[in-house]
Chimera marker file (.cmm) of the C-alpha trace (Angstrom):
<marker_set name="trace">
<marker id="1" x="143.379" y="68.849" z="107.470" r="1" g="1" b="0" radius="0.5"/>
<marker id="2" x="145.808" y="68.545" z="109.855" r="1" g="1" b="0" radius="0.5"/>
<marker id="3" x="145.869" y="70.015" z="113.613" r="1" g="1" b="0" radius="0.5"/>
<marker id="4" x="148.470" y="72.691" z="112.852" r="1" g="1" b="0" radius="0.5"/>
<marker id="5" x="146.621" y="73.952" z="109.399" r="1" g="1" b="0" radius="0.5"/>
<marker id="6" x="142.953" y="73.881" z="110.784" r="1" g="1" b="0" radius="0.5"/>
<marker id="7" x="143.529" y="76.643" z="113.942" r="1" g="1" b="0" radius="0.5"/>
<marker id="8" x="145.066" y="79.389" z="111.135" r="1" g="1" b="0" radius="0.5"/>
<marker id="9" x="142.219" y="78.418" z="108.506" r="1" g="1" b="0" radius="0.5"/>
<marker id="10" x="139.303" y="78.496" z="111.884" r="1" g="1" b="0" radius="0.5"/>
<marker id="11" x="140.456" y="82.075" z="112.898" r="1" g="1" b="0" radius="0.5"/>
<marker id="12" x="140.764" y="83.582" z="109.492" r="1" g="1" b="0" radius="0.5"/>
<marker id="13" x="137.316" y="82.438" z="108.461" r="1" g="1" b="0" radius="0.5"/>
<marker id="14" x="135.728" y="83.650" z="111.966" r="1" g="1" b="0" radius="0.5"/>
<marker id="15" x="137.168" y="86.786" z="111.455" r="1" g="1" b="0" radius="0.5"/>
<marker id="16" x="135.866" y="87.367" z="108.004" r="1" g="1" b="0" radius="0.5"/>
<marker id="17" x="133.003" y="86.246" z="109.380" r="1" g="1" b="0" radius="0.5"/>
<marker id="18" x="133.144" y="89.136" z="112.093" r="1" g="1" b="0" radius="0.5"/>
<marker id="19" x="133.714" y="91.614" z="109.770" r="1" g="1" b="0" radius="0.5"/>
<marker id="20" x="130.660" y="90.492" z="107.376" r="1" g="1" b="0" radius="0.5"/>
<marker id="21" x="128.272" y="90.226" z="110.051" r="1" g="1" b="0" radius="0.5"/>
<marker id="22" x="129.164" y="93.519" z="111.590" r="1" g="1" b="0" radius="0.5"/>
<marker id="23" x="128.617" y="95.101" z="108.201" r="1" g="1" b="0" radius="0.5"/>
<marker id="24" x="125.593" y="93.305" z="107.538" r="1" g="1" b="0" radius="0.5"/>
<marker id="25" x="123.993" y="94.281" z="110.990" r="1" g="1" b="0" radius="0.5"/>
<marker id="26" x="124.901" y="97.849" z="109.894" r="1" g="1" b="0" radius="0.5"/>
<marker id="27" x="123.333" y="97.974" z="107.168" r="1" g="1" b="0" radius="0.5"/>
<marker id="28" x="120.054" y="96.104" z="108.483" r="1" g="1" b="0" radius="0.5"/>
<marker id="29" x="119.850" y="98.609" z="111.332" r="1" g="1" b="0" radius="0.5"/>
<marker id="30" x="120.255" y="101.499" z="108.957" r="1" g="1" b="0" radius="0.5"/>
<marker id="31" x="117.262" y="100.280" z="107.079" r="1" g="1" b="0" radius="0.5"/>
<marker id="32" x="115.434" y="99.583" z="110.051" r="1" g="1" b="0" radius="0.5"/>
<marker id="33" x="115.804" y="103.141" z="111.457" r="1" g="1" b="0" radius="0.5"/>
<marker id="34" x="114.847" y="104.799" z="107.933" r="1" g="1" b="0" radius="0.5"/>
<marker id="35" x="111.844" y="102.461" z="107.868" r="1" g="1" b="0" radius="0.5"/>
<marker id="36" x="110.228" y="103.327" z="111.430" r="1" g="1" b="0" radius="0.5"/>
<marker id="37" x="110.759" y="107.048" z="110.804" r="1" g="1" b="0" radius="0.5"/>
<marker id="38" x="109.270" y="106.569" z="107.335" r="1" g="1" b="0" radius="0.5"/>
<marker id="39" x="106.408" y="104.919" z="108.546" r="1" g="1" b="0" radius="0.5"/>
<marker id="40" x="104.108" y="107.190" z="109.907" r="1" g="1" b="0" radius="0.5"/>
<marker id="41" x="103.788" y="109.412" z="107.313" r="1" g="1" b="0" radius="0.5"/>
<marker id="42" x="104.127" y="106.810" z="104.067" r="1" g="1" b="0" radius="0.5"/>
<marker id="43" x="101.680" y="103.938" z="105.909" r="1" g="1" b="0" radius="0.5"/>
<marker id="44" x="98.820" y="106.185" z="106.574" r="1" g="1" b="0" radius="0.5"/>
<marker id="45" x="97.919" y="106.055" z="103.155" r="1" g="1" b="0" radius="0.5"/>
<marker id="46" x="98.018" y="102.209" z="102.792" r="1" g="1" b="0" radius="0.5"/>
<marker id="47" x="95.522" y="99.681" z="103.034" r="1" g="1" b="0" radius="0.5"/>
<marker id="48" x="94.399" y="97.614" z="106.365" r="1" g="1" b="0" radius="0.5"/>
<marker id="49" x="97.078" y="94.679" z="106.310" r="1" g="1" b="0" radius="0.5"/>
<marker id="50" x="99.900" y="96.710" z="105.279" r="1" g="1" b="0" radius="0.5"/>
<marker id="51" x="99.196" y="99.293" z="108.225" r="1" g="1" b="0" radius="0.5"/>
<marker id="52" x="99.460" y="95.547" z="110.135" r="1" g="1" b="0" radius="0.5"/>
<marker id="53" x="102.745" y="95.326" z="109.991" r="1" g="1" b="0" radius="0.5"/>
<marker id="54" x="104.712" y="97.821" z="112.422" r="1" g="1" b="0" radius="0.5"/>
<marker id="55" x="107.298" y="98.921" z="109.784" r="1" g="1" b="0" radius="0.5"/>
<marker id="56" x="106.829" y="99.906" z="106.816" r="1" g="1" b="0" radius="0.5"/>
<marker id="57" x="109.933" y="100.067" z="104.332" r="1" g="1" b="0" radius="0.5"/>
<marker id="58" x="109.385" y="103.089" z="101.813" r="1" g="1" b="0" radius="0.5"/>
<marker id="59" x="111.783" y="101.292" z="99.540" r="1" g="1" b="0" radius="0.5"/>
<marker id="60" x="112.468" y="97.882" z="97.866" r="1" g="1" b="0" radius="0.5"/>
<marker id="61" x="109.559" y="95.939" z="97.402" r="1" g="1" b="0" radius="0.5"/>
<marker id="62" x="107.201" y="93.199" z="99.846" r="1" g="1" b="0" radius="0.5"/>
<marker id="63" x="109.979" y="91.033" z="100.671" r="1" g="1" b="0" radius="0.5"/>
<marker id="64" x="111.941" y="93.951" z="101.743" r="1" g="1" b="0" radius="0.5"/>
<marker id="65" x="110.607" y="93.974" z="105.366" r="1" g="1" b="0" radius="0.5"/>
<marker id="66" x="111.265" y="90.091" z="105.795" r="1" g="1" b="0" radius="0.5"/>
<marker id="67" x="114.981" y="90.614" z="104.400" r="1" g="1" b="0" radius="0.5"/>
<marker id="68" x="115.676" y="93.219" z="106.593" r="1" g="1" b="0" radius="0.5"/>
<marker id="69" x="114.206" y="91.988" z="109.750" r="1" g="1" b="0" radius="0.5"/>
<marker id="70" x="115.768" y="88.565" z="109.239" r="1" g="1" b="0" radius="0.5"/>
<marker id="71" x="119.466" y="89.670" z="108.494" r="1" g="1" b="0" radius="0.5"/>
<marker id="72" x="119.597" y="91.964" z="111.438" r="1" g="1" b="0" radius="0.5"/>
<marker id="73" x="118.797" y="89.036" z="113.627" r="1" g="1" b="0" radius="0.5"/>
<marker id="74" x="121.605" y="86.820" z="111.488" r="1" g="1" b="0" radius="0.5"/>
<marker id="75" x="123.541" y="89.562" z="111.732" r="1" g="1" b="0" radius="0.5"/>
<marker id="76" x="123.258" y="90.002" z="115.631" r="1" g="1" b="0" radius="0.5"/>
<marker id="77" x="123.674" y="86.002" z="116.017" r="1" g="1" b="0" radius="0.5"/>
<marker id="78" x="126.564" y="85.669" z="113.314" r="1" g="1" b="0" radius="0.5"/>
<marker id="79" x="128.786" y="88.724" z="115.462" r="1" g="1" b="0" radius="0.5"/>
<marker id="80" x="128.087" y="86.971" z="118.676" r="1" g="1" b="0" radius="0.5"/>
<marker id="81" x="129.188" y="83.451" z="117.478" r="1" g="1" b="0" radius="0.5"/>
<marker id="82" x="131.897" y="84.528" z="115.404" r="1" g="1" b="0" radius="0.5"/>
<marker id="83" x="133.539" y="86.672" z="118.425" r="1" g="1" b="0" radius="0.5"/>
<marker id="84" x="132.525" y="83.486" z="120.698" r="1" g="1" b="0" radius="0.5"/>
<marker id="85" x="134.003" y="81.375" z="118.098" r="1" g="1" b="0" radius="0.5"/>
<marker id="86" x="137.571" y="83.093" z="118.187" r="1" g="1" b="0" radius="0.5"/>
<marker id="87" x="137.386" y="82.284" z="121.707" r="1" g="1" b="0" radius="0.5"/>
<marker id="88" x="136.264" y="78.961" z="121.833" r="1" g="1" b="0" radius="0.5"/>
<marker id="89" x="139.382" y="78.109" z="118.965" r="1" g="1" b="0" radius="0.5"/>
<marker id="90" x="141.733" y="79.957" z="120.888" r="1" g="1" b="0" radius="0.5"/>
<marker id="91" x="141.387" y="77.151" z="123.729" r="1" g="1" b="0" radius="0.5"/>
<marker id="92" x="141.676" y="74.402" z="121.173" r="1" g="1" b="0" radius="0.5"/>
<marker id="93" x="140.201" y="71.295" z="122.804" r="1" g="1" b="0" radius="0.5"/>
<marker id="94" x="137.290" y="69.127" z="121.880" r="1" g="1" b="0" radius="0.5"/>
<marker id="95" x="134.852" y="70.695" z="124.145" r="1" g="1" b="0" radius="0.5"/>
<marker id="96" x="135.308" y="74.203" z="122.706" r="1" g="1" b="0" radius="0.5"/>
<marker id="97" x="135.297" y="73.153" z="118.951" r="1" g="1" b="0" radius="0.5"/>
<marker id="98" x="131.649" y="71.454" z="119.574" r="1" g="1" b="0" radius="0.5"/>
<marker id="99" x="130.211" y="74.498" z="121.120" r="1" g="1" b="0" radius="0.5"/>
<marker id="100" x="131.758" y="76.480" z="118.364" r="1" g="1" b="0" radius="0.5"/>
<marker id="101" x="130.210" y="74.293" z="115.800" r="1" g="1" b="0" radius="0.5"/>
<marker id="102" x="126.768" y="74.259" z="117.293" r="1" g="1" b="0" radius="0.5"/>
<marker id="103" x="126.613" y="78.070" z="117.538" r="1" g="1" b="0" radius="0.5"/>
<marker id="104" x="128.039" y="78.018" z="114.130" r="1" g="1" b="0" radius="0.5"/>
<marker id="105" x="125.318" y="75.478" z="112.672" r="1" g="1" b="0" radius="0.5"/>
<marker id="106" x="122.641" y="78.048" z="114.506" r="1" g="1" b="0" radius="0.5"/>
<marker id="107" x="124.144" y="80.715" z="112.746" r="1" g="1" b="0" radius="0.5"/>
<marker id="108" x="124.311" y="79.512" z="109.552" r="1" g="1" b="0" radius="0.5"/>
<marker id="109" x="120.513" y="78.580" z="109.303" r="1" g="1" b="0" radius="0.5"/>
<marker id="110" x="119.529" y="81.652" z="110.228" r="1" g="1" b="0" radius="0.5"/>
<marker id="111" x="121.446" y="83.148" z="107.747" r="1" g="1" b="0" radius="0.5"/>
<marker id="112" x="120.368" y="80.758" z="104.815" r="1" g="1" b="0" radius="0.5"/>
<marker id="113" x="116.874" y="81.540" z="105.687" r="1" g="1" b="0" radius="0.5"/>
<marker id="114" x="117.612" y="85.395" z="105.228" r="1" g="1" b="0" radius="0.5"/>
<marker id="115" x="119.688" y="84.559" z="102.159" r="1" g="1" b="0" radius="0.5"/>
<marker id="116" x="116.594" y="82.704" z="100.848" r="1" g="1" b="0" radius="0.5"/>
<marker id="117" x="114.233" y="86.199" z="100.920" r="1" g="1" b="0" radius="0.5"/>
<marker id="118" x="117.218" y="88.142" z="99.822" r="1" g="1" b="0" radius="0.5"/>
<marker id="119" x="116.778" y="85.715" z="96.778" r="1" g="1" b="0" radius="0.5"/>
<marker id="120" x="113.386" y="86.210" z="96.790" r="1" g="1" b="0" radius="0.5"/>
<marker id="121" x="113.827" y="89.756" z="97.060" r="1" g="1" b="0" radius="0.5"/>
<marker id="122" x="116.082" y="90.121" z="94.332" r="1" g="1" b="0" radius="0.5"/>
<marker id="123" x="113.765" y="87.353" z="91.922" r="1" g="1" b="0" radius="0.5"/>
<marker id="124" x="110.567" y="89.998" z="92.914" r="1" g="1" b="0" radius="0.5"/>
<marker id="125" x="112.498" y="92.868" z="91.484" r="1" g="1" b="0" radius="0.5"/>
<marker id="126" x="113.329" y="96.565" z="91.801" r="1" g="1" b="0" radius="0.5"/>
<marker id="127" x="115.934" y="97.396" z="95.009" r="1" g="1" b="0" radius="0.5"/>
<marker id="128" x="118.158" y="100.001" z="96.355" r="1" g="1" b="0" radius="0.5"/>
<marker id="129" x="121.812" y="99.899" z="96.100" r="1" g="1" b="0" radius="0.5"/>
<marker id="130" x="121.848" y="99.467" z="99.956" r="1" g="1" b="0" radius="0.5"/>
<marker id="131" x="119.737" y="96.437" z="99.699" r="1" g="1" b="0" radius="0.5"/>
<marker id="132" x="121.285" y="95.096" z="96.897" r="1" g="1" b="0" radius="0.5"/>
<marker id="133" x="125.011" y="95.264" z="98.926" r="1" g="1" b="0" radius="0.5"/>
<marker id="134" x="122.952" y="94.078" z="101.853" r="1" g="1" b="0" radius="0.5"/>
<marker id="135" x="121.525" y="90.698" z="99.469" r="1" g="1" b="0" radius="0.5"/>
<marker id="136" x="125.289" y="90.413" z="97.914" r="1" g="1" b="0" radius="0.5"/>
<marker id="137" x="126.947" y="90.324" z="101.614" r="1" g="1" b="0" radius="0.5"/>
<marker id="138" x="124.254" y="87.635" z="102.544" r="1" g="1" b="0" radius="0.5"/>
<marker id="139" x="124.955" y="85.701" z="99.769" r="1" g="1" b="0" radius="0.5"/>
<marker id="140" x="128.713" y="86.009" z="100.372" r="1" g="1" b="0" radius="0.5"/>
<marker id="141" x="128.392" y="85.106" z="103.909" r="1" g="1" b="0" radius="0.5"/>
<marker id="142" x="126.768" y="82.263" z="103.787" r="1" g="1" b="0" radius="0.5"/>
<marker id="143" x="129.362" y="80.323" z="101.818" r="1" g="1" b="0" radius="0.5"/>
<marker id="144" x="131.760" y="81.595" z="104.321" r="1" g="1" b="0" radius="0.5"/>
<marker id="145" x="129.952" y="80.264" z="107.401" r="1" g="1" b="0" radius="0.5"/>
<marker id="146" x="129.937" y="76.955" z="105.727" r="1" g="1" b="0" radius="0.5"/>
<marker id="147" x="133.238" y="77.060" z="105.377" r="1" g="1" b="0" radius="0.5"/>
<marker id="148" x="133.522" y="78.302" z="108.762" r="1" g="1" b="0" radius="0.5"/>
<marker id="149" x="131.483" y="75.284" z="109.689" r="1" g="1" b="0" radius="0.5"/>
<marker id="150" x="133.598" y="72.900" z="107.534" r="1" g="1" b="0" radius="0.5"/>
<marker id="151" x="137.122" y="74.455" z="109.437" r="1" g="1" b="0" radius="0.5"/>
<marker id="152" x="135.548" y="73.803" z="112.915" r="1" g="1" b="0" radius="0.5"/>
<marker id="153" x="134.868" y="70.324" z="111.944" r="1" g="1" b="0" radius="0.5"/>
<marker id="154" x="138.054" y="69.528" z="110.736" r="1" g="1" b="0" radius="0.5"/>
<marker id="155" x="139.638" y="70.778" z="113.555" r="1" g="1" b="0" radius="0.5"/>
<marker id="156" x="137.304" y="68.258" z="115.954" r="1" g="1" b="0" radius="0.5"/>
<marker id="157" x="138.382" y="65.529" z="113.698" r="1" g="1" b="0" radius="0.5"/>
<marker id="158" x="142.143" y="66.627" z="113.802" r="1" g="1" b="0" radius="0.5"/>
<marker id="159" x="141.987" y="66.472" z="117.838" r="1" g="1" b="0" radius="0.5"/>
<marker id="160" x="139.672" y="63.553" z="117.771" r="1" g="1" b="0" radius="0.5"/>
<marker id="161" x="142.074" y="61.502" z="115.659" r="1" g="1" b="0" radius="0.5"/>
<marker id="162" x="145.479" y="63.116" z="115.816" r="1" g="1" b="0" radius="0.5"/>
<marker id="163" x="146.509" y="62.538" z="119.256" r="1" g="1" b="0" radius="0.5"/>
<marker id="164" x="145.835" y="66.279" z="120.519" r="1" g="1" b="0" radius="0.5"/>
<marker id="165" x="143.678" y="67.435" z="124.148" r="1" g="1" b="0" radius="0.5"/>
<marker id="166" x="140.077" y="65.589" z="123.573" r="1" g="1" b="0" radius="0.5"/>
<link id1="1" id2="2" r="1" g="1" b="0" radius="0.2"/>
<link id1="2" id2="3" r="1" g="1" b="0" radius="0.2"/>
<link id1="3" id2="4" r="1" g="1" b="0" radius="0.2"/>
<link id1="4" id2="5" r="1" g="1" b="0" radius="0.2"/>
<link id1="5" id2="6" r="1" g="1" b="0" radius="0.2"/>
<link id1="6" id2="7" r="1" g="1" b="0" radius="0.2"/>
<link id1="7" id2="8" r="1" g="1" b="0" radius="0.2"/>
<link id1="8" id2="9" r="1" g="1" b="0" radius="0.2"/>
<link id1="9" id2="10" r="1" g="1" b="0" radius="0.2"/>
<link id1="10" id2="11" r="1" g="1" b="0" radius="0.2"/>
<link id1="11" id2="12" r="1" g="1" b="0" radius="0.2"/>
<link id1="12" id2="13" r="1" g="1" b="0" radius="0.2"/>
<link id1="13" id2="14" r="1" g="1" b="0" radius="0.2"/>
<link id1="14" id2="15" r="1" g="1" b="0" radius="0.2"/>
<link id1="15" id2="16" r="1" g="1" b="0" radius="0.2"/>
<link id1="16" id2="17" r="1" g="1" b="0" radius="0.2"/>
<link id1="17" id2="18" r="1" g="1" b="0" radius="0.2"/>
<link id1="18" id2="19" r="1" g="1" b="0" radius="0.2"/>
<link id1="19" id2="20" r="1" g="1" b="0" radius="0.2"/>
<link id1="20" id2="21" r="1" g="1" b="0" radius="0.2"/>
<link id1="21" id2="22" r="1" g="1" b="0" radius="0.2"/>
<link id1="22" id2="23" r="1" g="1" b="0" radius="0.2"/>
<link id1="23" id2="24" r="1" g="1" b="0" radius="0.2"/>
<link id1="24" id2="25" r="1" g="1" b="0" radius="0.2"/>
<link id1="25" id2="26" r="1" g="1" b="0" radius="0.2"/>
<link id1="26" id2="27" r="1" g="1" b="0" radius="0.2"/>
<link id1="27" id2="28" r="1" g="1" b="0" radius="0.2"/>
<link id1="28" id2="29" r="1" g="1" b="0" radius="0.2"/>
<link id1="29" id2="30" r="1" g="1" b="0" radius="0.2"/>
<link id1="30" id2="31" r="1" g="1" b="0" radius="0.2"/>
<link id1="31" id2="32" r="1" g="1" b="0" radius="0.2"/>
<link id1="32" id2="33" r="1" g="1" b="0" radius="0.2"/>
<link id1="33" id2="34" r="1" g="1" b="0" radius="0.2"/>
<link id1="34" id2="35" r="1" g="1" b="0" radius="0.2"/>
<link id1="35" id2="36" r="1" g="1" b="0" radius="0.2"/>
<link id1="36" id2="37" r="1" g="1" b="0" radius="0.2"/>
<link id1="37" id2="38" r="1" g="1" b="0" radius="0.2"/>
<link id1="38" id2="39" r="1" g="1" b="0" radius="0.2"/>
<link id1="39" id2="40" r="1" g="1" b="0" radius="0.2"/>
<link id1="40" id2="41" r="1" g="1" b="0" radius="0.2"/>
<link id1="41" id2="42" r="1" g="1" b="0" radius="0.2"/>
<link id1="42" id2="43" r="1" g="1" b="0" radius="0.2"/>
<link id1="43" id2="44" r="1" g="1" b="0" radius="0.2"/>
<link id1="44" id2="45" r="1" g="1" b="0" radius="0.2"/>
<link id1="45" id2="46" r="1" g="1" b="0" radius="0.2"/>
<link id1="46" id2="47" r="1" g="1" b="0" radius="0.2"/>
<link id1="47" id2="48" r="1" g="1" b="0" radius="0.2"/>
<link id1="48" id2="49" r="1" g="1" b="0" radius="0.2"/>
<link id1="49" id2="50" r="1" g="1" b="0" radius="0.2"/>
<link id1="50" id2="51" r="1" g="1" b="0" radius="0.2"/>
<link id1="51" id2="52" r="1" g="1" b="0" radius="0.2"/>
<link id1="52" id2="53" r="1" g="1" b="0" radius="0.2"/>
<link id1="53" id2="54" r="1" g="1" b="0" radius="0.2"/>
<link id1="54" id2="55" r="1" g="1" b="0" radius="0.2"/>
<link id1="55" id2="56" r="1" g="1" b="0" radius="0.2"/>
<link id1="56" id2="57" r="1" g="1" b="0" radius="0.2"/>
<link id1="57" id2="58" r="1" g="1" b="0" radius="0.2"/>
<link id1="58" id2="59" r="1" g="1" b="0" radius="0.2"/>
<link id1="59" id2="60" r="1" g="1" b="0" radius="0.2"/>
<link id1="60" id2="61" r="1" g="1" b="0" radius="0.2"/>
<link id1="61" id2="62" r="1" g="1" b="0" radius="0.2"/>
<link id1="62" id2="63" r="1" g="1" b="0" radius="0.2"/>
<link id1="63" id2="64" r="1" g="1" b="0" radius="0.2"/>
<link id1="64" id2="65" r="1" g="1" b="0" radius="0.2"/>
<link id1="65" id2="66" r="1" g="1" b="0" radius="0.2"/>
<link id1="66" id2="67" r="1" g="1" b="0" radius="0.2"/>
<link id1="67" id2="68" r="1" g="1" b="0" radius="0.2"/>
<link id1="68" id2="69" r="1" g="1" b="0" radius="0.2"/>
<link id1="69" id2="70" r="1" g="1" b="0" radius="0.2"/>
<link id1="70" id2="71" r="1" g="1" b="0" radius="0.2"/>
<link id1="71" id2="72" r="1" g="1" b="0" radius="0.2"/>
<link id1="72" id2="73" r="1" g="1" b="0" radius="0.2"/>
<link id1="73" id2="74" r="1" g="1" b="0" radius="0.2"/>
<link id1="74" id2="75" r="1" g="1" b="0" radius="0.2"/>
<link id1="75" id2="76" r="1" g="1" b="0" radius="0.2"/>
<link id1="76" id2="77" r="1" g="1" b="0" radius="0.2"/>
<link id1="77" id2="78" r="1" g="1" b="0" radius="0.2"/>
<link id1="78" id2="79" r="1" g="1" b="0" radius="0.2"/>
<link id1="79" id2="80" r="1" g="1" b="0" radius="0.2"/>
<link id1="80" id2="81" r="1" g="1" b="0" radius="0.2"/>
<link id1="81" id2="82" r="1" g="1" b="0" radius="0.2"/>
<link id1="82" id2="83" r="1" g="1" b="0" radius="0.2"/>
<link id1="83" id2="84" r="1" g="1" b="0" radius="0.2"/>
<link id1="84" id2="85" r="1" g="1" b="0" radius="0.2"/>
<link id1="85" id2="86" r="1" g="1" b="0" radius="0.2"/>
<link id1="86" id2="87" r="1" g="1" b="0" radius="0.2"/>
<link id1="87" id2="88" r="1" g="1" b="0" radius="0.2"/>
<link id1="88" id2="89" r="1" g="1" b="0" radius="0.2"/>
<link id1="89" id2="90" r="1" g="1" b="0" radius="0.2"/>
<link id1="90" id2="91" r="1" g="1" b="0" radius="0.2"/>
<link id1="91" id2="92" r="1" g="1" b="0" radius="0.2"/>
<link id1="92" id2="93" r="1" g="1" b="0" radius="0.2"/>
<link id1="93" id2="94" r="1" g="1" b="0" radius="0.2"/>
<link id1="94" id2="95" r="1" g="1" b="0" radius="0.2"/>
<link id1="95" id2="96" r="1" g="1" b="0" radius="0.2"/>
<link id1="96" id2="97" r="1" g="1" b="0" radius="0.2"/>
<link id1="97" id2="98" r="1" g="1" b="0" radius="0.2"/>
<link id1="98" id2="99" r="1" g="1" b="0" radius="0.2"/>
<link id1="99" id2="100" r="1" g="1" b="0" radius="0.2"/>
<link id1="100" id2="101" r="1" g="1" b="0" radius="0.2"/>
<link id1="101" id2="102" r="1" g="1" b="0" radius="0.2"/>
<link id1="102" id2="103" r="1" g="1" b="0" radius="0.2"/>
<link id1="103" id2="104" r="1" g="1" b="0" radius="0.2"/>
<link id1="104" id2="105" r="1" g="1" b="0" radius="0.2"/>
<link id1="105" id2="106" r="1" g="1" b="0" radius="0.2"/>
<link id1="106" id2="107" r="1" g="1" b="0" radius="0.2"/>
<link id1="107" id2="108" r="1" g="1" b="0" radius="0.2"/>
<link id1="108" id2="109" r="1" g="1" b="0" radius="0.2"/>
<link id1="109" id2="110" r="1" g="1" b="0" radius="0.2"/>
<link id1="110" id2="111" r="1" g="1" b="0" radius="0.2"/>
<link id1="111" id2="112" r="1" g="1" b="0" radius="0.2"/>
<link id1="112" id2="113" r="1" g="1" b="0" radius="0.2"/>
<link id1="113" id2="114" r="1" g="1" b="0" radius="0.2"/>
<link id1="114" id2="115" r="1" g="1" b="0" radius="0.2"/>
<link id1="115" id2="116" r="1" g="1" b="0" radius="0.2"/>
<link id1="116" id2="117" r="1" g="1" b="0" radius="0.2"/>
<link id1="117" id2="118" r="1" g="1" b="0" radius="0.2"/>
<link id1="118" id2="119" r="1" g="1" b="0" radius="0.2"/>
<link id1="119" id2="120" r="1" g="1" b="0" radius="0.2"/>
<link id1="120" id2="121" r="1" g="1" b="0" radius="0.2"/>
<link id1="121" id2="122" r="1" g="1" b="0" radius="0.2"/>
<link id1="122" id2="123" r="1" g="1" b="0" radius="0.2"/>
<link id1="123" id2="124" r="1" g="1" b="0" radius="0.2"/>
<link id1="124" id2="125" r="1" g="1" b="0" radius="0.2"/>
<link id1="125" id2="126" r="1" g="1" b="0" radius="0.2"/>
<link id1="126" id2="127" r="1" g="1" b="0" radius="0.2"/>
<link id1="127" id2="128" r="1" g="1" b="0" radius="0.2"/>
<link id1="128" id2="129" r="1" g="1" b="0" radius="0.2"/>
<link id1="129" id2="130" r="1" g="1" b="0" radius="0.2"/>
<link id1="130" id2="131" r="1" g="1" b="0" radius="0.2"/>
<link id1="131" id2="132" r="1" g="1" b="0" radius="0.2"/>
<link id1="132" id2="133" r="1" g="1" b="0" radius="0.2"/>
<link id1="133" id2="134" r="1" g="1" b="0" radius="0.2"/>
<link id1="134" id2="135" r="1" g="1" b="0" radius="0.2"/>
<link id1="135" id2="136" r="1" g="1" b="0" radius="0.2"/>
<link id1="136" id2="137" r="1" g="1" b="0" radius="0.2"/>
<link id1="137" id2="138" r="1" g="1" b="0" radius="0.2"/>
<link id1="138" id2="139" r="1" g="1" b="0" radius="0.2"/>
<link id1="139" id2="140" r="1" g="1" b="0" radius="0.2"/>
<link id1="140" id2="141" r="1" g="1" b="0" radius="0.2"/>
<link id1="141" id2="142" r="1" g="1" b="0" radius="0.2"/>
<link id1="142" id2="143" r="1" g="1" b="0" radius="0.2"/>
<link id1="143" id2="144" r="1" g="1" b="0" radius="0.2"/>
<link id1="144" id2="145" r="1" g="1" b="0" radius="0.2"/>
<link id1="145" id2="146" r="1" g="1" b="0" radius="0.2"/>
<link id1="146" id2="147" r="1" g="1" b="0" radius="0.2"/>
<link id1="147" id2="148" r="1" g="1" b="0" radius="0.2"/>
<link id1="148" id2="149" r="1" g="1" b="0" radius="0.2"/>
<link id1="149" id2="150" r="1" g="1" b="0" radius="0.2"/>
<link id1="150" id2="151" r="1" g="1" b="0" radius="0.2"/>
<link id1="151" id2="152" r="1" g="1" b="0" radius="0.2"/>
<link id1="152" id2="153" r="1" g="1" b="0" radius="0.2"/>
<link id1="153" id2="154" r="1" g="1" b="0" radius="0.2"/>
<link id1="154" id2="155" r="1" g="1" b="0" radius="0.2"/>
<link id1="155" id2="156" r="1" g="1" b="0" radius="0.2"/>
<link id1="156" id2="157" r="1" g="1" b="0" radius="0.2"/>
<link id1="157" id2="158" r="1" g="1" b="0" radius="0.2"/>
<link id1="158" id2="159" r="1" g="1" b="0" radius="0.2"/>
<link id1="159" id2="160" r="1" g="1" b="0" radius="0.2"/>
<link id1="160" id2="161" r="1" g="1" b="0" radius="0.2"/>
<link id1="161" id2="162" r="1" g="1" b="0" radius="0.2"/>
<link id1="162" id2="163" r="1" g="1" b="0" radius="0.2"/>
<link id1="163" id2="164" r="1" g="1" b="0" radius="0.2"/>
<link id1="164" id2="165" r="1" g="1" b="0" radius="0.2"/>
<link id1="165" id2="166" r="1" g="1" b="0" radius="0.2"/>
</marker_set>
């Protein structure tokens, strides 16, 4: 990937990730809010181990709590990483691209963890339409985050070997 082609690819992928992580954060925030509002009445009849988890999700299955909490964490970190990554890519020097690369690796790791629990939730069974949308978005954003990391690394290589500012 040449130096002229890496920068628009990085900006496009980071912008797509910014939007996807914003949607993930909104859906996961709704699910946490819904779980908090419904937990007082619904969790009072549960046995002791289920009462220990502070948020009871009256929808989905037993993996829903993990998916929602981890997707909220991945969404907030991913949104922040995408926004700062766009700023780092605008500077277009190696030190800023290395910072974007490191933060995108952390975000991708959190996203893969949330996606793993989403796949487990799919494997267990029944989930509502909102959770299915969250699961699908987690699977999609894990791929686009990986492509974004590859594009950032290609930009670093283009700067290092292409005679750009290092």
